[in-house]
Backbone as numpy.savetxt, mean C-alpha at the origin, in Angstrom:
# Nx Ny Nz CAx CAy CAz Cx Cy Cz
-16.99 3.65 18.73 -17.52 3.20 17.45 -16.43 2.45 16.68
-16.78 1.29 16.15 -15.83 0.49 15.39 -15.53 1.15 14.04
-14.29 1.01 13.61 -13.91 1.54 12.31 -14.53 0.71 11.20
-15.07 1.37 10.19 -15.68 0.67 9.06 -14.58 -0.01 8.24
-14.84 -1.25 7.86 -13.88 -1.98 7.02 -14.46 -2.18 5.64
-13.67 -1.86 4.61 -14.06 -2.05 3.23 -13.05 -2.97 2.56
-13.53 -3.95 1.83 -12.64 -4.91 1.17 -12.48 -4.56 -0.30
-11.23 -4.38 -0.71 -10.91 -4.16 -2.13 -9.73 -5.06 -2.45
-9.94 -6.03 -3.32 -8.84 -6.92 -3.70 -7.91 -6.20 -4.67
-6.63 -6.09 -4.33 -5.70 -5.38 -5.21 -5.24 -6.25 -6.37
-4.78 -5.57 -7.43 -4.01 -6.24 -8.47 -2.59 -6.37 -7.92
-2.07 -7.59 -7.85 -0.74 -7.82 -7.28 0.19 -8.33 -8.36
1.27 -7.61 -8.58 2.34 -8.07 -9.47 3.65 -7.95 -8.70
4.72 -8.45 -9.28 5.99 -8.52 -8.55 7.05 -7.72 -9.30
6.97 -6.40 -9.12 7.96 -5.54 -9.76 8.46 -4.51 -8.76
9.40 -3.71 -9.18 9.98 -2.70 -8.30 9.89 -1.33 -8.96
10.03 -0.30 -8.16 10.08 1.06 -8.69 11.37 1.25 -9.48
11.27 1.97 -10.61 12.48 2.15 -11.43 13.46 3.14 -10.82
12.98 4.08 -10.04 13.88 5.04 -9.39 13.28 5.47 -8.04
13.32 4.57 -7.07 12.65 4.84 -5.79 13.30 5.96 -5.00
12.49 6.62 -4.14 13.07 7.62 -3.24 13.87 6.90 -2.14
14.77 7.61 -1.47 15.14 9.00 -1.72 16.10 9.12 -2.90
16.05 10.23 -3.56 16.96 10.49 -4.66 16.36 10.25 -6.02
15.36 9.36 -6.11 14.71 9.10 -7.39 13.60 10.09 -7.66
13.01 9.97 -8.85 11.95 10.91 -9.23 10.55 10.31 -9.07
10.45 9.05 -8.64 9.13 8.46 -8.46 8.34 9.23 -7.40
7.05 9.48 -7.68 6.25 10.31 -6.76 5.66 9.48 -5.62
6.50 8.73 -4.94 6.05 7.87 -3.85 6.56 8.37 -2.51
5.80 8.04 -1.45 6.25 8.30 -0.09 7.06 7.09 0.37
8.15 7.36 1.07 9.02 6.31 1.58 8.56 5.93 2.99
8.41 4.63 3.23 8.04 4.13 4.55 9.13 3.27 5.14
8.75 2.36 6.02 9.69 1.45 6.66 9.19 0.01 6.53
10.10 -0.95 6.56 9.75 -2.37 6.57 10.91 -3.14 7.18
10.58 -4.06 8.10 11.58 -4.91 8.75 12.68 -4.10 9.44
12.28 -2.98 10.03 13.27 -2.08 10.63 13.89 -2.66 11.90
13.21 -3.64 12.54 13.72 -4.18 13.81 14.70 -5.32 13.62
14.96 -5.71 12.37 15.89 -6.80 12.08 17.17 -6.20 11.48
18.34 -6.64 11.94 19.58 -6.07 11.37 19.62 -6.19 9.85
20.07 -5.13 9.18 20.10 -5.10 7.72 20.98 -6.20 7.12
21.92 -6.70 7.88 22.77 -7.77 7.35 21.99 -9.07 7.18
20.84 -9.20 7.85 20.03 -10.41 7.77 18.82 -10.23 6.85
18.09 -9.14 7.04 16.94 -8.82 6.20 16.86 -7.31 6.04
16.76 -6.86 4.79 16.61 -5.44 4.50 15.28 -5.25 3.78
14.48 -4.28 4.21 13.18 -4.08 3.60 12.91 -2.63 3.28
12.07 -2.41 2.26 11.64 -1.06 1.87 10.14 -1.08 1.62
9.50 0.06 1.82 8.07 0.19 1.54 7.81 1.58 0.98
6.91 1.65 -0.03 6.58 2.91 -0.69 5.08 2.94 -0.97
4.51 4.13 -1.01 3.08 4.24 -1.32 2.77 5.52 -2.08
1.63 5.50 -2.80 1.19 6.66 -3.58 -0.32 6.58 -3.77
-0.97 7.75 -3.71 -2.37 7.89 -4.10 -2.39 8.61 -5.44
-3.19 8.11 -6.39 -3.26 8.77 -7.69 -4.67 8.68 -8.25
-5.18 9.82 -8.71 -6.49 9.84 -9.34 -6.42 9.25 -10.74
-5.33 9.52 -11.45 -5.16 9.03 -12.82 -3.80 8.36 -12.95
-3.70 7.08 -12.54 -2.37 6.48 -12.41 -1.68 6.14 -13.71
-2.43 5.84 -14.79 -1.76 5.48 -16.04 -2.79 5.33 -17.13
-2.35 5.23 -18.39 -3.29 5.00 -19.48 -3.94 3.61 -19.40
-3.33 2.69 -18.65 -3.84 1.33 -18.53 -4.64 1.20 -17.24
-5.97 1.16 -17.31 -6.78 1.17 -16.08 -6.78 -0.16 -15.34
-6.14 -1.19 -15.91 -6.16 -2.50 -15.28 -4.91 -2.75 -14.44
-3.73 -2.39 -14.95 -2.51 -2.82 -14.28 -1.76 -1.72 -13.52
-2.03 -0.45 -13.80 -1.45 0.65 -13.02 0.07 0.54 -12.91
0.71 0.31 -14.04 2.15 0.08 -13.99 2.99 1.33 -14.17
2.38 2.49 -14.34 3.15 3.72 -14.54 3.55 4.29 -13.19
4.78 3.96 -12.77 5.19 4.44 -11.45 5.70 5.87 -11.48
5.65 6.53 -12.65 6.02 7.94 -12.72 4.80 8.86 -12.78
3.58 8.28 -12.78 2.38 9.12 -12.76 2.36 9.95 -11.48
1.97 11.21 -11.57 1.99 12.06 -10.38 1.09 11.54 -9.27
1.51 11.76 -8.04 0.65 11.49 -6.90 -0.43 12.57 -6.84
-1.55 12.25 -6.22 -2.66 13.20 -6.12 -2.85 13.61 -4.67
-2.73 14.90 -4.41 -3.01 15.41 -3.07 -4.47 15.82 -2.93
-5.20 15.83 -4.06 -6.64 16.06 -4.04 -7.29 15.03 -4.96
-8.42 14.47 -4.50 -9.09 13.38 -5.21 -10.58 13.67 -5.27
-11.16 13.53 -6.46 -12.60 13.69 -6.66 -13.29 12.40 -6.20
-14.15 12.48 -5.18 -14.79 11.28 -4.64 -15.75 10.64 -5.63
-16.15 11.38 -6.67 -17.07 10.84 -7.66 -16.35 10.06 -8.76
-15.04 9.93 -8.64 -14.24 9.18 -9.61 -13.39 8.15 -8.88
-13.02 7.05 -9.57 -12.13 6.08 -8.92 -10.72 6.65 -8.72
-10.01 6.09 -7.77 -8.61 6.45 -7.56 -7.86 5.20 -7.14
-6.53 5.27 -7.19 -5.69 4.11 -6.92 -4.72 4.41 -5.80
-4.54 3.41 -4.93 -3.46 3.46 -3.94 -2.48 2.36 -4.32
-1.27 2.76 -4.70 -0.21 1.82 -5.07 0.71 1.62 -3.88
0.99 0.37 -3.56 1.92 0.05 -2.48 2.99 -0.90 -3.04
4.25 -0.49 -2.90 5.39 -1.34 -3.27 6.15 -1.69 -1.99
6.61 -2.94 -1.90 7.50 -3.29 -0.80 8.41 -4.44 -1.23
9.55 -4.55 -0.56 10.51 -5.59 -0.93 11.32 -6.02 0.28
11.82 -7.25 0.20 12.72 -7.80 1.21 13.93 -8.39 0.50
15.09 -8.29 1.13 16.28 -8.96 0.62 17.17 -9.31 1.80
17.99 -10.34 1.61 18.90 -10.73 2.68 18.90 -12.22 2.93
19.83 -12.64 3.77 20.06 -14.07 4.00 18.89 -14.78 4.66
18.03 -14.06 5.40 16.93 -14.71 6.11 15.61 -14.72 5.34
15.56 -14.13 4.15 14.29 -14.05 3.41 13.69 -15.43 3.17
14.54 -16.41 2.88 14.03 -17.75 2.61 13.51 -18.46 3.85
13.78 -17.91 5.03 13.32 -18.53 6.27 11.87 -18.17 6.60
11.32 -17.19 5.90 9.96 -16.73 6.21 8.95 -17.33 5.25
7.71 -17.30 5.66 6.60 -17.75 4.82 5.33 -17.12 5.34
4.20 -17.54 4.78 2.93 -17.00 5.24 2.28 -16.12 4.21
1.71 -15.02 4.66 1.02 -14.11 3.74 1.06 -12.70 4.30
0.90 -11.75 3.38 0.95 -10.33 3.74 -0.46 -9.79 3.94
-0.62 -8.97 4.94 -1.86 -8.23 5.12 -1.54 -6.75 4.95
-2.12 -6.13 3.94 -1.93 -4.70 3.68 -3.24 -3.99 4.05
-3.16 -3.04 4.96 -4.33 -2.29 5.41 -4.08 -0.81 5.16
-5.06 -0.12 4.59 -4.95 1.31 4.33 -5.96 2.01 5.24
-5.45 2.86 6.11 -6.28 3.56 7.09 -6.63 4.95 6.58
-7.90 5.30 6.63 -8.40 6.62 6.26 -8.93 7.28 7.53
-8.22 8.27 8.03 -8.63 8.98 9.24 -9.14 10.37 8.87
-10.44 10.57 9.05 -11.05 11.85 8.70 -10.61 12.92 9.69
-10.14 14.03 9.17 -9.61 15.10 10.02 -10.69 15.80 10.82
-11.93 15.80 10.33 -12.97 16.59 10.97 -14.09 15.77 11.62
-14.15 14.45 11.34 -15.26 13.65 11.85 -14.81 12.20 11.96
-14.47 11.76 13.17 -13.93 10.40 13.35 -14.94 9.31 13.02
-16.23 9.65 12.98 -17.24 8.66 12.61 -17.09 8.23 11.14
-16.36 9.00 10.35 -16.15 8.67 8.94 -14.88 7.86 8.71
-14.10 7.60 9.77 -12.88 6.81 9.63 -13.21 5.43 9.06
-12.35 4.93 8.18 -12.52 3.58 7.68 -11.18 3.01 7.26
-11.16 1.73 6.93 -9.94 1.10 6.45 -10.26 0.16 5.30
-9.29 0.05 4.40 -9.40 -0.84 3.25 -8.46 -2.01 3.47
-8.99 -3.23 3.27 -8.19 -4.45 3.34 -8.54 -5.32 2.15
-7.59 -6.16 1.70 -7.97 -7.16 0.70 -8.83 -8.23 1.35
-9.71 -8.85 0.56 -10.54 -9.93 1.09 -9.66 -11.08 1.58
-8.60 -11.38 0.83 -7.67 -12.45 1.21 -6.26 -11.88 1.30
-5.48 -12.33 2.28 -4.08 -11.87 2.37 -3.29 -12.21 1.10
-2.21 -11.50 0.88 -1.36 -11.67 -0.30 -0.29 -12.72 0.00
-0.22 -13.80 -0.79 0.76 -14.87 -0.51 2.20 -14.37 -0.52
3.01 -14.96 0.37 4.44 -14.61 0.43 5.18 -15.09 -0.82
4.87 -16.30 -1.31 5.34 -16.81 -2.61 6.77 -16.48 -2.97
7.71 -17.35 -2.91 9.03 -17.05 -3.44 9.70 -18.33 -3.86
10.66 -18.36 -4.79 10.89 -17.24 -5.70 9.77 -17.13 -6.72
9.67 -16.03 -7.39 8.58 -15.79 -8.34 9.18 -15.46 -9.71
8.92 -16.31 -10.70 9.50 -16.12 -12.02 8.92 -14.96 -12.79
7.78 -14.42 -12.33 7.18 -13.28 -13.03 7.71 -11.95 -12.51
8.56 -11.99 -11.51 9.06 -10.76 -10.93 9.97 -10.01 -11.89
10.01 -8.69 -11.70 10.90 -7.86 -12.51 11.62 -6.88 -11.58
12.92 -7.06 -11.32 13.76 -8.16 -11.78 13.39 -9.47 -11.09
13.84 -10.63 -11.61 13.45 -11.92 -11.03 13.87 -12.03 -9.57
13.04 -12.72 -8.79 13.40 -12.95 -7.40 14.32 -14.16 -7.30
14.98 -14.26 -6.16 15.76 -15.45 -5.79 15.25 -15.87 -4.42
15.87 -16.88 -3.84 15.43 -17.27 -2.50 15.77 -16.19 -1.47
16.63 -15.24 -1.84 17.02 -14.18 -0.91 16.42 -12.82 -1.25
15.48 -12.77 -2.20 14.83 -11.50 -2.53 13.34 -11.73 -2.75
12.56 -10.69 -2.48 11.13 -10.74 -2.74 10.63 -9.33 -2.93
9.79 -9.10 -3.96 9.23 -7.76 -4.16 7.76 -7.86 -4.56
7.02 -6.82 -4.21 5.57 -6.80 -4.41 5.11 -5.42 -4.84
4.04 -5.41 -5.61 3.35 -4.18 -6.00 1.86 -4.49 -5.96
1.15 -3.86 -5.05 -0.29 -4.05 -4.91 -0.99 -2.74 -5.27
-1.90 -2.80 -6.26 -2.68 -1.63 -6.68 -4.13 -1.80 -6.23
-4.55 -0.95 -5.33 -5.92 -0.96 -4.84 -6.74 0.06 -5.64
-7.63 -0.41 -6.48 -8.51 0.48 -7.24 -9.76 0.75 -6.42
-9.85 1.95 -5.87 -11.00 2.33 -5.05 -12.09 2.90 -5.96
-13.28 2.29 -5.97 -14.33 2.81 -6.86 -14.82 4.18 -6.43
-15.54 4.83 -7.33 -16.16 6.13 -6.99 -17.00 5.97 -5.74
-17.00 7.04 -4.93 -17.80 7.11 -3.70 -17.32 6.16 -2.61
-16.06 5.74 -2.67 -15.48 4.96 -1.57 -15.34 5.83 -0.33
-15.00 7.11 -0.52 -14.78 8.04 0.58 -16.00 8.91 0.77
-16.42 9.05 2.03 -17.56 9.91 2.36 -17.06 11.28 2.83
-17.76 12.32 2.40 -17.41 13.67 2.84 -18.14 14.00 4.12
-17.54 14.86 4.92 -18.15 15.30 6.17 -19.42 16.10 5.86
-20.58 15.72 6.42 -21.82 16.47 6.16 -21.73 17.95 6.51
-20.83 18.28 7.46 -20.65 19.69 7.83 -19.77 20.44 6.84
-19.13 19.68 5.95 -18.30 20.27 4.90 -18.50 19.45 3.64
-19.68 19.52 3.04 -20.09 18.56 2.00 -19.36 18.69 0.66
-18.55 19.71 0.49 -17.84 19.83 -0.80 -16.39 19.35 -0.71
-15.83 19.28 0.51 -14.42 18.88 0.63 -14.10 18.45 2.05
-13.31 17.38 2.19 -12.93 16.86 3.50 -11.50 16.31 3.41
-10.70 16.61 4.44 -9.34 16.08 4.52 -9.34 14.73 5.23
-8.56 13.79 4.68 -8.31 12.51 5.33 -6.80 12.30 5.41
-6.36 11.74 6.53 -4.97 11.30 6.66 -4.93 9.82 6.28
-4.03 9.45 5.35 -3.94 8.07 4.88 -2.63 7.44 5.34
-2.73 6.24 5.86 -1.56 5.48 6.29 -1.71 4.04 5.84
-0.60 3.44 5.40 -0.59 2.05 4.96 0.17 1.21 5.97
-0.41 0.07 6.35 0.24 -0.90 7.22 0.52 -2.17 6.42
1.74 -2.72 6.56 2.14 -3.94 5.87 2.64 -4.92 6.93
1.99 -6.09 7.03 2.33 -7.06 8.07 2.46 -8.44 7.44
3.53 -9.16 7.75 3.68 -10.55 7.32 3.06 -11.44 8.38
2.02 -12.20 8.00 1.32 -13.10 8.92 1.94 -14.49 8.85
2.16 -15.08 10.00 2.76 -16.41 10.07 1.81 -17.47 9.52
2.37 -18.49 8.88 1.56 -19.55 8.28 0.77 -20.33 9.32
1.37 -20.59 10.48 0.77 -21.50 11.45 -0.37 -20.89 12.25
-0.26 -19.59 12.57 -1.28 -19.01 13.47 -1.87 -17.69 12.98
-1.48 -17.24 11.79 -1.99 -15.99 11.21 -1.71 -14.76 12.08
-0.71 -14.86 12.95 -0.29 -13.71 13.74 0.91 -13.06 13.07
1.16 -11.78 13.36 2.30 -11.10 12.73 3.63 -11.79 13.01
4.46 -11.91 11.97 5.81 -12.46 12.12 6.69 -11.39 12.76
7.39 -11.76 13.80 8.20 -10.79 14.55 9.14 -10.04 13.63
9.03 -8.72 13.64 9.97 -7.87 12.91 9.60 -7.56 11.48
8.75 -8.40 10.83 8.42 -8.14 9.43 7.12 -7.36 9.36
7.21 -6.12 9.74 6.07 -5.20 9.68 6.57 -3.88 9.10
5.66 -3.12 8.52 6.06 -1.85 7.94 4.89 -0.90 7.84
5.20 0.32 7.46 4.16 1.33 7.29 4.64 2.42 6.35
3.66 3.08 5.72 3.93 4.23 4.87 2.88 5.29 5.21
3.32 6.48 5.56 2.41 7.58 5.80 2.20 8.35 4.49
0.96 8.31 3.98 0.67 9.03 2.73 0.22 10.46 3.00
0.17 10.83 4.27 -0.16 12.18 4.71 -1.60 12.54 4.33
-1.90 13.84 4.29 -3.28 14.26 4.08 -3.64 14.33 2.60
-4.85 13.87 2.30 -5.41 13.97 0.96 -6.71 14.73 1.05
-6.91 15.67 0.14 -8.08 16.53 0.09 -9.11 15.85 -0.84
-10.17 15.29 -0.26 -11.24 14.67 -1.05 -12.35 15.69 -1.28
-12.79 15.81 -2.53 -13.77 16.84 -2.86 -14.84 16.29 -3.80
-15.92 17.02 -3.92 -17.01 16.65 -4.82 -17.38 17.87 -5.64
-17.57 17.66 -6.95 -18.00 18.76 -7.83 -19.15 18.30 -8.68
């Protein structure tokens, strides 16, 4: 059975976490990005978080200190925030667009597995004057907030009040010429299990 695909266009801004892990207090999971390229040429980081109530501002989701949610009410919207960045001498050599995919793997019923993708890939765009801190030709940072509407996640009919899903984020830089992944510029963040429930 093919995995169900759902399209949610994220709000994309160009900022960074104020105190990213490890060592910081931001409630994000640390992932990997550009791990196959020597750090002296390109260094990358990726972070992710699921939050039922990400901030007082329902449009921009800029509160990176809002707690992560290990349990989510399926009858209410929730947000998946993904931050990633690149820096180094080779950053200006790349172009294209980013494809961010969020995989939802149901622990009890694989027929409920699905994935969220943006309708259109996220442009690589650099430098970007709206970035905070500003980008240069050797730096790039992104923050994509996916607002999932109520009832995005289905509960297992055999467990209609609560179902566990494993969430994973994939980040891939697609080449401009052929829309295939750019060698080495790929990443992932494991958001681990989230308990989805209905009341």
